[in-house]
N, C-alpha and C positions, 0 to 999 in steps of 0.2 A: 292823349297828347292834346296839352294845353297851348305849347306855343314849340314851333321846332325853329333853332337856331340856324341858318342856310349860312354856312361860312366857302361854302364852294359850287359855282353853278357854270356848270358848262352847254353850252348852245351851239350847234352847228347850222348855219342857216341852208334850208333844205330850197335849192332851184323852184319854181314853179311852175310845174308843169300843166300848160294849158292847152284844155280840149273842148270842142264845142260839142254840146249835147243837144240837138234840133227836136221840139216837138217834144221832149219827157213831159208826162203828165203827172199835174201836180200830184197828184193821190199816187207816190213812190211805193212802190209792194217789196221792193227788194233794194231798197236804199245803199245797203254797204256794199252790193255789187256794183251799184253805180258810182261808190265815189271814189277818189283817189288812194290806191289802195298804197303807194309812195307815201302819201301823206298820214298816213294811219299809220302806219309802220314807222314812221318819222315822229309822230307821239308817242309810241310805244317805246324805241328807243331813248327819247328824249327823258321821261319818265323813269324807266328803268335804272338809265345812268344817275338819275341824282337820289331813288330810294330805293332802291332795291337793295336787301338786307345783305347779301353775298356777290355784290357787285366784284368786289377784289377777286372771287371765284371763278367769275365767269371774264375770259379774257377780251371778248366783244362788247364789253362795255368800259371798260378801261378809257380813260380820258384822253390817253393818246394814242389810242385806235388808230385812226385815220390820220394821213398825212395832206389828205386836200378835202376839201367839198367834193369833188369830183369821185375819190373814192369810196366815199360816204354813200352816196348817192348810187353807186355800183353795189353796194354790200345791201341795202333796201331792196333792190331789183333782185337779187339774188334767190329768194326764196318769196314763193309765190303769194300766200296766203296772210294776213296780219295774224291769225290763230297760229299756224307753223312758225313765223316769224318769232311772235310772242316765245314760245316754246323751245326754241334754240337758244334765247338767249338764259336760259335758266341753271344753275349750277348744279351740280350733281346731287349735293345732299337735300336739294330742294323738294319736297311731297306736294305744295300745298297751295303754291301760287299757280293762279290761273285766269285765264278771258274769257269774257262774255262777249257775245256779238247783241245782247238787248240787255242795256242795263237797267232798264226799266223793272223786268224781271227780278234782274239781280236783288234792286232797292226792296222790291216787293216780297224778296225771300228773308231778305234782312230783317225785316220786320213783320217777320211770322207768315207771309201770305203765299200760299203756294196752293198749284192742285193738287189736292190730298183726298183719299178716302179717308183718313182719319187712323186707318189701322197702323200702328208703329210697331215694329216687328223684328226681331233680329234674324238672322240665318245660320244655323248652326250646322259642322260638320264634328261628328264623335270621334277622337283620336284613332288613327290606325284602322278606319272602317271607312266606307262607302257611305253610310249613312247622313245625307243631309235632310234637313226639315228647318220649317220657319216657324217661330212662336211667337205669338202676339203679347208684346209687353204690357202696352196700353192702347186705350182706344178714347179718341179726342169726343167730349161731349158733343153730342150733336149733329155728330157726323153719318157721312154715309153710313160708315163701317158699324157706329154705335146703332142707329135704324134699324141696320141689319141684323143686330141682334149677336155681335161678335165681341168677345169680352176676353180679357186676359186669361192668358194660361193655354188659349186656344192653339192646336197645333196645327201644320199644314204641311203637307209635304209635295202639294204639284200646283200649278195654276194652267188655267186652260189646257187640264188634261195632259202637260208634260211635269213627267215627275222629275226629282230634283235629284243631280247628282253634283261630284266635285268638279264637272266642268258644263254645267247649265249656265248658256247665257241668261243672266238674270236681267242685265240692262234692258234686251229687247221684251222680256218677259213684262216688267215692273213700268215701263215707258208707254204705256198703253193707258187710254182713257178711261179704260174699264177692261178687268179679268174678273175670272172666276177662282178661288182657292177651294181646293182638295182637301179637305179636314183627315187628320190622324189621331192616334194615340197610342202611347205606352201600356203596354200588357207584358206585364212580368219582365220589365224592362227590354223588352222589343218595340219598335214601331211597328204598329199594326194602323194599314190602310182603313179608313171610315167610306161607306158609301154616302158623303154628305158633302154638298157643295154649296158656296155662299159666295153670290155674286155680287161685286163692288165697283161702284162709279166714280171717278173722280170729279170734286168740286173746286172751286175756289175757296180756301178756309184759312180763318185766320186762328192760328192755336195761341191759347194762353200758357207761357211757361210754368205757371201755378199749377201744378195739374194736382196737387195733394195737400191740405196743411189743417193738422187738427193737431189736440193737447191729449197726450195719454198719462193717464194713473198710472203710475210705477211705484206700488206699496207707498205712498202717500208723498210722492214727488210728482211735480209736473213737470211734464217733460214734452217739449214742442216737437211734431215732426214737421218736414217740409219737403216734396219732392219739386224738384225745381228743373224742369227739362229743358231749358236756352236761357242765355243771357241776353235779353233785349230791352234796351232803351224804352222801349213803349209802353211795357208794365212794369217800370221802375214804381209808380206811384201806388198801383195795386200791392208791390212787393213789401213796400212800407207799409202798408195797412197791414198785412199778414204781421210784422214784427211789432207793429203798435200793438195788435191784438195779445201776441205774443208776451209781451211785456205788463200790458197791464192784468192780465193772468197770474203774471208771477210766476214764470217756468224756472225753473232752474238747470236744467241743461235743453239739449239743442241734438236732434238727430237730420243732418242736410241730406237729404238725398238726392246724388246726381250721378247715379249709376246709368242713365240715359242721356246725360245732357252731353251735347259735342262741344258747346262752346256758345262762342257770340261777343258780346261789347265789354272789351277792356274796363269802360268806366261802370259799368254794371255790377263787373265782379267786385270793381274796389267799392261801389257802394252798400254790396250783399255784406261783404267783407266788413265796412264799419257798422252796419246793422249789429251783427254778431258781438262785434266788439264795443268802439266807442270810446273807450278810456285811452287810444291813441293816436287821437285826432291830433294832427298837425306832424307825426311823426310819417316815416316812409315807409308805404306801402308796398312798392315794389320799383326797380331798377326797369328803363325800356332802353336799349342800346340799340343804335342801329348801326348805319354804315360809316365810311370814312367822313361822308359831307356833313354829318350831326354828332352833335354833343349827346350824351348818355344823359338821361331827363329821369327824375323822380317823382314817382305818382306818388302824391301823399294822402293820408288817412283825413276825409274831411265829414263836417256834419250835414252836408248838404246832396240831395240827391239832384239828378241834371234838370228836374223843374224848378230848383230851387227851395223845393220844401224842406223842411227839417227832418234828418234821418232819425227815425227810432230805433233806437238801441239797447241792446240787452247788457249790455257790458260782461259778457261772459270771461272765463278763462279757460272755458274749454270746450269743444264740440268733436260730436260725432258724424264722419261723411263716409256715405255708402258709393263705393267706385265699381265701376268694370273694366273692361278695356275700351268700353263707348263712351267713358267719361273722360273729355277732352279739351286742351287749350283755356278756355277760362274758369273750366271745372279747376283743371289744374294749377290754374294760377292763384284759385282761393286757398287752394291747401296749402301750396309752395310758399304763399305771401305770408298766412296768416302762422305758418313752423316757428316763426323766431320771436313771436310774440305770446301765441297760447298754444295749451295742450290741443293739439290736432290726431284724435285717433282713427285711422283709415282701416274702414272693413268694407271686405268684397275681394276686386281682385285687381291685377296691378292695371293702371289707367294706360295711355293711348302713348302719350310720349309728345305732346305738342307744345312746345312754349313760344313758338314765334305767332308775331302778330302782323295783319295786313292792313289795307287802308285801301278803298274801291278809289282810281285814281283813272278822269276825264280828260279828254281830249276841250282844253280850255287854256287860256293864259296859266293859269296857276295851278292844273290841273282837279281842282276841284268842281263840281256841278254849276256853278256861278258862269257864265256867257259859253256854257259849253256848245262845242260843233255841231250844227244840225245836220251837215253834210253823210253822218254814220250814226249808228247807235251800239260799237264796240268801247268797252270800259275796259279796263286792268285791275286785277286786285293781287299785284305780288305781294309777298313778305318783305316788310320794311323795318322789324325790329323782333329781338328777344327780350323777352323778362327774365328778369333775375329778381329774386327775393333782397331783403335788405341787406343780408350778409353777401350776397353774391352768386348764392347756388342757381344754374340753370344748365342748359346741356342733357336735359335728362331725354334724349332721345328712346329709352328702351321704356319710360314711364315711371310712373311714381309706386312704388311696391304699398301693400296695404301693411296694416300692424296686425291684424288679425284676416286669416286668409278662408273666404268663403265662396265659393261657387253659387250662383243661382240653379235651382234643383228642376229643371224642364217639365218633368213628370208631376212637380205639384209646386207650382210658381205661389201661390198665395195671393191675398188681396192685399194692393200696396195699404199700406198705414195701419192694416191689420199689426197687432201685437205679434202673432204668429206668424207674420210671413219671414221667412229665412234669414233676411240681413237685417231685418229692424229688429228680429228678437234677439238675433246676438248683439245688437249696439244695447239693447233693453238690458240684458244679463250683463253689460257692462257697467251698467249705471247702478243696478241694484241686483247683485250677486243670485239674491232670493229670488227676484221673479220668477214667473212659471216658463218652465221650459216649451220648446214646440212640442204639441201632441204625437208628432210624429219624430221618428229617430233621423237629425239632420241629415243623415247622409243616406238616407234611403233615396233610390233613384238617382244618385251623383253619378254621374260618369265622367273623367276626362275629355275636353272638347272644346273647339277653338270657333270662335265666330268670324264667320267668313264674310259678313256682309249687315247690314242692316236697312229699315225702310228710307233714310234718307240720303243713304250713301252717293245715291247722283248727284243731291242737291249740291247747287254751289255752295251753300253755307257749310255745309258739310264738315264738321271738326275743323271750323276756321276762327279765328279769335280778331278780332276787327278794332281799328280803332274809325272813328268820325273822321270824311274826307273834308269838313269844316272846320275841323279844328288843325288844319294845316297853314301858316303863315309863314312869309318870307320875307 
């Protein structure tokens, strides 16, 4: 969002509550509890009243909700905590807005910095069974999981001795600073527990979203492969370098692997799309649709990344995108926005169904990080827009369906970037029908299943698509 044109602003003055706080140590360890709770809720209501996408579906955010200042003050005091107050304002259809009590931790998460052991995994339940297990999707290089020897394809069915069931409290198990996974394997289609365990500890880890990139020879054609796991602006230069290499090598096709990419920056989604194409500079990439306080904005294809560096474009007219139900928000934006312009061949399973974008709003005069209140560390991340492609398609709550349906085979996941890996192999065969088939039958080991969780599901940035708060101006 380059600039928002605000044509309506409502502000209700909050009567200042004065209280004396004697002998408070300068090193406050519980700053949020000591802060004026009504003032925090006042910030939350005003920010939501201005920006919230579903404002019209939340009666308590209506401009004429209060007849007097006193009624407004009473409203703020009716709910005990800022967190409960925030969630009371959300519309029924909102699955993604949230509040944090530590905005520094949120900012680090948005930059890819978090406490993690480096093991990215999915949690699976076989349909109509009680069978629940985890499978390792990939491992962050140099992480504790990498050092411990964990690899893609590892299957585990317990943590700290607690075997998984459909009712397992994964939050309590996964929130620990360290835990031990118990391994299992598939034998003739059945999950069998192994007498093998791996202990993992979390550290502060920065994950590069460019997990794998290579060029594959497909019967004489050069095909680029990129596994991209999050849309992070801090890695835009590295992403642009990957495409500069693809261009220099003269690739004719691109397989973009977004199967585990839960989203991120809208700006980076636009930049990636411009790298794939390049021939649509100046045309509408996508529309950003806000609440009644703001006008719809057009995002435009351009030829620069956020640093001002020129985009390395491939000028492709076709792209193959690998997806699963973990592909969300900015991943779906790339698919949807490119569809009116080039041939997008989606391979895998249906995506998550997330087309709304959010922003971090702070307790400051203009809700950005500048001049933020030092009285507390709350920030809110409400949905403020929905995206549509240039022809107006949006609202895909049920996700984007693939052109070619194929699930991952948990008993034989294969190596990411290997032409024999199930989803990549299927894409390569679309590029060249004569390309070698998988060494084993594609359906071997496949069973109907559902993802019931994944390693990042409790992260505040999971399945989020966002714009920079500094891009907001009045």
